[in-house]
C-alpha positions, -999 to +999 in steps of 0.1 A: -001+002-001+013+034-010+002+067+010-003+098-004-006+132+017-047+127+012-048+093+023-039+056+014-038+047-020-040+014-035-014+000-059-020-026-085-003-059-071+009-071-106+023-036-115+042-025-082+055-058-071+067-069-105+043-096-108+022-105-141+000-082-158-036-093-164-039-106-198-042-080-226-028-051-206+007-036-212+028-025-185+028+011-200-013+006-198-013-005-163+009+022-151-015+050-166-044+032-150-024+031-118-017+069-118-053+073-125-066+053-097-044+074-075-059+106-089-094+092-084-086+080-047-074+113-040-104+133-054-123+108-032-105+116-003-106+154-009-147+152-016-149+133+018-131+162+034-152+190+020-183+168+027-172+168+063-164+206+065-198+213+048-217+193+074-197+210+100-208+244+087-241+233+082-245+223+118-231+257+129-256+274+106-286+255+123-273+261+156-270+298+151-305+295+139-316+278+170-325+245+151-319+218+174-314+182+164-347+172+181-367+199+162-349+188+130-362+151+135-396+163+144-396+185+111-384+153+091-410+129+107-439+156+098-425+159+063-420+120+060-455+114+073-470+142+048-453+124+020-465+089+030-501+103+032-496+118-005-483+086-020-504+068-043-503+034-023-514+052+010-545+068-008-553+035-025-552+016+008-571+044+025-595+045-001-600+006+000-604+005+038-631+033+035-649+012+010-647-018+032-661+001+062-689+013+043-698-022+029-696-036+068-714-008+081-743-013+054-744-052+056-773-071+068-751-088+094-738-055+108-772-039+108-790-068+125-763-070+152-766-034+158-804-035+158-804-064+182-780-046+205-805-018+205-833-039+214-815-055+243-807-021+254-845-013+252-860-043+267-874-045+303-852-077+311-819-056+305-834-027+326-844-049+352-809-066+354-794-031+354-816-019+381-807-053+402-771-047+397-773-012+407-790-020+441-767-049+449-740-024+445-755+000+469-765-028+492-729-041+491-715-005+499-740-001+528-729-035+542-692-027+542-702+007+560-722-008+584-694-036+592-668-010+595-687+009+619-697-021+640-657-028+642-650+007+650-677+007+678-665-025+691-627-015+694-640+017+712-662-005+734-630-028+740-607+004+748-630+016+777-635-017+790-618-025+827-597-054+814-583-030+787-577-001+812-560-025+835-537-038+808-531-002+796-521+009+831-497-019+835-480-013+801-477+023+813-461+012+845-436-010+827-424+018+804-418+041+834-397+013+849-378+006+819-375+039+805-371+059+838-386+092+847-384+121+824-374+157+839-400+170+861-419+140+866-430+127+900-421+093+916-452+079+909-466+070+873-497+086+860-515+053+863-538+044+890-524+007+893-487+005+901-486-031+906-461-049+883-473-077+858 
């Protein structure tokens, strides 16, 4: 591989290494082709460098105009979607689906099913079922509310019972014995029963 100032250049294996030439090609023709190949590769490398410089310049101009990559993507997607909608394939597909929709909506099966569902919705049996389910929902809600109130009341009664008070007093006494007294508290706990468990 030879290398020029613009990048690597490929040399013909037969010409540079003194190998055999392809049939029908003289050494002079091979050298001319080799020189032309080097020129073309140098031009390709130059064009790549110019393209990179132009892309950088375009990016800088977009940045100065406030065009972000995200807004550019949105714009490209919008344009792409518009192009799809304007395409013949999309228009034909849209028209075919519209025709199919019209045929289904006007078919006897669709009309019969739709009519049957409307009749069911207007029937007395449907209305009674709907009312029954609504009442059942209301009754279930009321039952849960009643159960919740009963449990709350029962816990209230338990809290005020003498056995719960006695247990509560013992827990308080134990707390004072384990943790000690805080600043300003008397030698006796605030409970009425000072007996240990």
